[in-house]
Residue, then its C-alpha position, 0 to 999 in steps of 0.5 A: m304936729e311934725k313927725s320926729l323923735a324930738s317932737w312926738f317924745f318931748l326929747r330934751p334940747t340937743i338930743t335926738t334920738f334915744q340912741l345916743e353915740p358915744e363921740q357926740h354924747p360922751e358924758f353920758i353913761f347910764g346904770t349904776r354898775e356901769r357907772a361903778q365899772r367906770d369909776h373902777l377903771l377911772g381911779e386905777i387910771e388915776g392911782a397909777s398916774y400918781g407915779d408918773a406911770g400908766f395904768k394898763a389892763v384889758v376890759f372884755g364883754d360881750y359885742g355891744r356891751g358898750k364897751t366904747r362909751m365906755c372909753q370915751n366916757l373915761r376920756f370926758e371923765i379924764q378932762r373933767h376932773q383935770l387929772r394929770i392924764f393924756p388920754i388918746y382914742v384909737k380904734c383899731s382897724s381890720f388887721t389882714s393876717k399879715a398886718p406889720f405891728h405898725s398898722l396899730f402903732r401908726e394910730m397909736i401916734m398919729r392921734h395925736s394932733t401936730a400942734d401938741m407934738t410941735r409944742i411938746a417938742t418946742e418946749y422939751g427942747r427948752l428944757v434941755a437947753a436950760g439943763t433941767a431935762r435930758p436931751l432925748i439920745e439918752i432916752v431913746q437910745s437912738e440918734d436918728i428917733a432923737l434927731v426927729m423928735g427933737q428937731g422935726l417934731a419942733l419944726l413950724n411947718a405941720e406937714m414937716v411935723r406930721r411926715c416925721m409923726r408918719w415916720l416915727s409910726g413907723e410908715g415907709k417911703v417918707p421923705m425925710e431929707g429935710i430933716g437928715p441925709a442919712i435918716k434910716p427907712q423906716l422903723s420896723d423892729s420893737s426896740e424901735f417902736g419902744a423907743v419912740m413911745r418912750g420918747l414921746s412919754h417922757m417928753i409928755a411927762a416932762v412938759d405937761r406933767k401928764v401921763v399918755v394912756y392909750f384907749i385900744d377899742e375894737a382890740e378883738r381884731f388882734n384874732n386876725i394876725t395869723n400868720a406866723d411870722a406877724f405874729t411874732v412880731w406883734l408879739v414882741s412889739l406888745r411886749e416892749l409897749t406893756e414894759i414901758a412904765g410911762i405910758g398906760l394901755i387899755f384894750f377893750v376887747g369884743a369877747i363873750s368869755r375870758n377864753e375868747l380874748p385874742v391870743l396875743l392877749l392870753q401869752e404869758e409874757i403879755m399877761r404877765r406885764i399887765g397883770v391877771v388882776n386887770y383883766i376885767e371882764f364886764l358882764n352883760p346886766s341883769r332884768d333889774e339892771l336893764r329896767a334901771f338903765v332904760k329909766e334912767l335912759f328915758s329920764t335923761c333923754i326926756r322932759k319929764g322932770e329932774v336929769p337923774e342926779p348922776h347926771k346933773l354936774i355934766a348935762p348941758q344948763e339947756v337940758l337941766d329944765p325941770n318942768i313937764p310940757d303940759e301935753l306930756a301930762t295929758i298924755t300920761q293924764n297925770d298919772e306918776a306911773r304912766l309919766d316914769a314909763f313913758p314912752f312906753e305904757p307901764d305894762a308895755l315896758d314891763e314886757f319889753i324888759e321882760d323880751v329883752a332880759a330873756g332874749g338871749s343875744a338881745n340883753k344888751p345896751s345896743e340891742v335894747l337900744k335898736r329895739l327901743l329906736k324900732a318900738t318908738q319909730r313903729a309908734i310915731r308911724k301908728d299915730r300913737r303918743t305911747i309904746d303899748r304891748s301891741i308894738v312891743a309883741e310886733i317887734n319881739a316877734e320880728g327878733m331872732 
């Protein structure tokens, strides 16, 4: 028999590991509390969009808590429910102490597709010509920005559109002679970043009737901005963006407590614009919640009956097969408790949950998945079809 996780532990089609990557399987989110937190954020995002506004929040929790999965699942749910939201995912880079603000702003702008920018700018130009939309100069209050957004982004040449996007993002030394002979060399002021974002969000709202919401992941890297001058530019630029009602900004931050949030996000002028009530903490799961998380993961990934109810509507059709393989029934001896705990033996699952729940830094989804993967690999190497207490003890002894 081939030794792979999929074959050894009877994984469902399209699933090859228990460590499902958020980008590859954004549809799945495990645990009742996780879905409640997801639904809260989704409701706030949708609610803000009714007034053509974007929801702003800071979501923080322990590293490995599942914030990236939450980002990707929110994007999936927005698209599944066809909400009036234009979701953009941005992963922060490793900023240097003197990093200019366009290090972040460039990611925000360049995450939009060239094709979308061309389509939106072209259609907005038609609306202006028909007298049903305002000229961009009235929105952005800058001739250069209005020219690049209104004419440059509407060009059929994809390379020129990309070049315009780079310029709008604050990148320097972008050749713009093809758009206009006297265009400013580089955007660098907070008001200019704000003007670009107002123009972009206004065009998207007018053409697609959607609100842009940026999911800014790993925003704990804002802590790297320690140079005084750079910090000031970042502060006034973030203040400018958070003042724009027509965009959403949700910062996902690795921080064990509110006191460990980046100093930038704790400034009074930023907190006031985001709203103290919108600083949302994701706590690590309890022992019972860890057990529910693991068992729901198993029922979703392994062919041992029906897929859990929350996932039936979103799982691919080939995953929904409720049949239990005869070999799996033999391995678990048709014992319901053993099938429920599979790939663990029931007592081994109890010990596994106890170990991770009591392990301090181990009681979070990312660490649970790493230990689970190690346990399943160990079982395969030992030619064991289930994970017993001896394997759990080995893995726990190897942990910190």
